[in-house]
C-alpha positions as CSV (number, residue, x, y, z in Angstrom):
1,M,-2.6,14.7,7.9
2,R,-1.3,11.2,7.1
3,E,-3.6,9.5,9.6
4,S,-6.6,11.4,8.3
5,L,-5.8,10.3,4.7
6,D,-5.3,6.7,5.8
7,Q,-8.6,6.7,7.7
8,A,-10.4,8.0,4.6
9,M,-8.8,5.2,2.5
10,L,-9.8,2.6,5.0
11,R,-13.4,3.9,5.1
12,E,-13.7,3.6,1.3
13,P,-11.1,1.0,-0.1
14,T,-12.6,1.0,-3.6
15,Y,-9.8,3.1,-5.1
16,W,-6.9,1.1,-3.8
17,R,-7.9,-2.4,-2.7
18,S,-7.3,-4.1,-6.1
19,Y,-3.9,-2.3,-6.5
20,Y,-2.3,-3.3,-3.2
21,S,-1.6,-6.7,-1.6
22,G,0.0,-8.1,1.5
23,D,-0.7,-8.1,5.2
24,E,-1.9,-5.1,7.1
25,S,1.6,-3.7,7.6
26,Q,2.3,-3.9,3.9
27,L,-1.0,-2.4,3.0
28,R,-0.4,0.5,5.3
29,I,2.9,1.2,3.7
30,S,1.4,0.9,0.2
31,R,-1.4,3.3,1.1
32,A,1.2,5.9,2.2
33,Y,4.1,5.4,-0.2
34,S,3.0,3.5,-3.3
35,Y,4.0,4.6,-6.8
36,S,0.4,4.1,-7.9
37,D,-0.6,7.1,-5.7
38,R,-4.1,5.9,-5.0
39,C,-4.5,8.4,-2.2
40,R,-5.2,11.1,-4.8
41,Y,-8.8,9.9,-4.9
42,Y,-9.2,10.9,-1.2
43,W,-7.9,14.5,-1.2
44,H,-11.4,16.0,-1.6
45,E,-12.8,14.4,1.5
46,S,-13.7,17.0,4.2
47,S,-11.7,15.3,6.9
48,V,-8.6,15.3,4.7
49,Q,-9.2,18.9,3.6
50,A,-9.5,20.0,7.2
51,E,-6.1,18.4,8.0
52,I,-4.5,20.0,4.9
53,T,-5.8,23.4,6.1
54,R,-4.5,22.8,9.6
55,L,-1.1,21.7,8.3
56,I,-0.7,24.8,6.0
57,E,-1.8,27.1,8.9
58,N,0.8,25.4,11.3
59,L,3.6,25.6,8.7
60,T,2.7,29.3,8.0
61,A,2.8,30.1,11.7
62,L,6.1,28.4,12.2
63,S,7.9,29.9,9.2
64,V,9.8,26.8,8.2
65,T,13.6,27.4,8.0
66,L,15.5,27.2,4.7
67,T,17.7,24.5,6.1
68,L,14.8,22.2,6.7
69,I,13.4,23.0,3.2
70,S,16.7,22.3,1.7
71,Q,16.8,18.9,3.3
72,Y,13.3,17.7,2.2
73,L,12.5,19.9,-0.7
74,P,15.7,20.7,-2.5
75,L,14.1,21.9,-5.7
76,E,11.8,24.2,-3.9
77,Y,14.8,25.4,-1.8
78,K,16.6,26.4,-5.0
79,A,13.5,28.2,-6.3
80,I,13.2,30.2,-3.0
81,R,16.9,31.1,-3.1
82,A,16.6,32.2,-6.7
83,G,13.6,34.4,-5.9
84,E,11.2,32.3,-8.1
85,I,8.9,31.6,-5.2
86,V,8.4,32.8,-1.6
87,N,9.0,30.7,1.5
88,Q,5.3,30.1,2.2
89,P,3.6,26.7,2.3
90,E,1.1,27.4,-0.4
91,A,3.7,28.7,-2.8
92,I,5.9,25.7,-2.2
93,I,3.0,23.3,-2.7
94,R,2.0,25.1,-6.0
95,Y,5.6,25.0,-7.2
96,H,6.0,21.3,-6.5
97,I,2.7,20.5,-8.3
98,Q,3.9,22.6,-11.3
99,L,7.2,20.6,-11.4
100,V,5.3,17.3,-11.5
101,L,2.9,18.6,-14.2
102,R,5.8,19.7,-16.3
103,A,7.3,16.2,-16.1
104,Y,4.0,14.7,-17.2
105,A,3.7,17.2,-20.0
106,A,7.3,16.5,-21.2
107,A,6.5,12.7,-21.2
108,C,3.5,13.4,-23.3
109,G,5.4,15.6,-25.7
110,T,3.3,18.7,-25.0
111,T,6.1,21.0,-23.9
């Protein structure tokens, strides 16, 4: 998934080139972890979408343990334990997006 996203960003650097600086190692880190989140402009690309689909299918087939979720997604873990969401990748993703959108809405004073 990460490699596919980075390759898409390298093919079309328009959306990130003027935001990041440094040598190739620093640019690679910025593309993956920057606060400016320029990778959002590449989610629609078919190669990235195919990897997202494969990742969700793999995570669904594996049935990720709650201990692993608690380590990397503590808010989602709490929501699963509280019965707010089910332990399924798409539900976890949707929940996380809603949390982020709530934070933006609160910052804008719309909640």
